C-alpha positions in Angstrom: -98.3 -23.3 51.2 -97.9 -19.6 51.9 -97.1 -20.5 55.8 -93.9 -22.6 54.1 -93.1 -19.9 52.3 -93.1 -16.8 55.0 -91.3 -19.3 57.3 -88.5 -20.1 54.2 -87.8 -16.0 53.9 -88.3 -14.9 57.1 -83.9 -15.0 57.8 -84.0 -12.8 54.4 -86.5 -10.6 55.0 -84.7 -10.4 59.0 -81.8 -9.6 57.0 -83.4 -7.0 54.6 -84.3 -5.0 57.7 -81.4 -5.0 59.5 -79.6 -3.7 57.0 -82.0 -1.0 56.2 -81.7 -0.1 60.0 -78.8 -0.1 59.9 -78.3 2.3 57.1 -80.8 4.4 58.4 -77.9 4.6 61.4 -75.3 4.6 58.7 -77.1 7.8 57.7 -78.3 9.8 60.5 -74.2 9.5 61.8 -73.4 10.8 58.2 -75.0 14.4 58.8 -74.7 14.5 62.2 -70.8 14.0 61.6 -71.2 16.9 58.7 -72.7 19.2 61.2 -70.6 18.5 63.8 -67.5 19.0 61.6 -68.8 22.4 59.8 -70.3 24.2 63.6 -67.0 23.0 65.5 -64.9 24.6 61.7 -68.0 28.0 61.6 -66.7 28.5 65.5 -63.3 28.8 65.3 -63.8 31.1 62.1 -66.0 34.1 64.3 -64.3 36.4 63.6 -63.1 35.6 60.0 -66.5 35.5 59.0 -66.9 38.6 61.3 -64.8 40.8 59.4 -66.4 39.7 55.7 -70.0 40.5 57.2 -68.2 43.6 58.4 -65.9 44.8 55.3 -69.4 44.2 53.4 -69.8 40.7 52.3 -73.2 39.6 51.5 -74.4 36.9 53.8 -75.1 34.7 50.4 -71.1 34.8 50.3 -70.6 34.2 53.1 -72.8 30.5 53.5 -71.8 29.6 49.4 -68.2 29.4 51.3 -69.0 27.2 54.6 -71.6 25.0 52.2 -68.9 24.5 49.9 -66.4 22.7 52.5 -69.8 20.9 53.5 -69.7 19.8 50.0 -66.2 19.1 49.5 -66.3 16.5 52.7 -69.6 15.1 51.7 -68.3 14.4 48.7 -65.3 12.7 50.0 -66.8 10.6 52.1 -69.7 9.3 49.4 -66.5 8.4 47.0 -64.7 7.0 49.7 -67.9 5.4 50.4 -68.7 4.1 47.4 -65.5 2.9 46.3 -65.7 0.8 49.4 -69.0 -0.5 48.7 -68.0 -1.6 45.2 -64.9 -3.4 46.9 -67.2 -5.1 49.3 -70.1 -5.9 46.8 -69.0 -9.7 46.9 -69.2 -9.7 50.1 -72.5 -8.3 49.7 -73.7 -10.6 47.1 -74.7 -13.9 49.7 -77.1 -11.8 51.4 -79.2 -10.1 48.7 -81.5 -12.0 46.4 -82.9 -11.4 43.2 -80.9 -8.5 42.3 -77.1 -7.2 42.0 -74.8 -5.8 44.4 -73.6 -3.4 42.0 -76.7 -1.4 40.6 -75.9 1.8 39.1 -79.2 2.9 39.6 -79.2 2.1 43.5 -75.0 3.5 43.6 -77.1 7.0 42.1 -80.0 7.5 44.5 -77.9 6.7 47.7 -75.1 9.3 46.5 -78.0 12.0 45.7 -79.9 10.9 48.9 -76.0 11.7 50.9 -75.9 14.7 49.0 -79.1 16.0 49.9 -78.4 15.3 53.5 -74.9 16.6 53.6 -76.3 19.9 52.2 -79.2 20.0 54.5 -76.5 19.5 57.6 -74.6 21.9 56.1 -76.8 24.7 55.8 -77.6 25.2 59.5 -74.1 26.1 60.3 -73.8 28.3 57.7 -77.0 30.1 57.9 -76.2 30.3 61.5 -73.3 32.2 60.6 -74.7 34.9 58.9 -76.7 35.3 61.1 -74.6 36.4 64.2 -73.8 40.5 63.7 -70.4 41.2 62.6 -69.6 44.0 65.6 -70.1 41.1 68.4 -68.0 38.6 66.1 -65.1 41.2 66.2 -65.6 42.0 69.4 -65.6 38.7 71.1 -64.0 36.3 68.5 -60.2 35.2 69.5 -57.6 37.2 67.6 -55.0 34.3 66.1 
């Protein structure tokens, strides 16, 4: 009986594993995307960051500015993703069994996980920006 049940559920299990793999890939791509965008933005603002630090801004203040940008990017992406997931939930209903595709707990958990990933991906460029020597940033920064 267990073998018959295992064969019957094999397709559903395969679909579940495949969805989990794609979700992990999507989460990794989101983290790399936020990290890449913020790293580029920080590299473009080296001169500005150097001026801020040279004029007395605390590294924590500069980190907060960069983290705020990362959180804004993440919030827009997460809101768009949640709206898309809610819109496509009827399509996904055929792939899941015994659960709702509009489970609020799942949406809250995914939002919290994505928020953590965005904060982690934003923190690295923010920390790197505040470790730079203000004089080097002023000397080597491009004056636009």
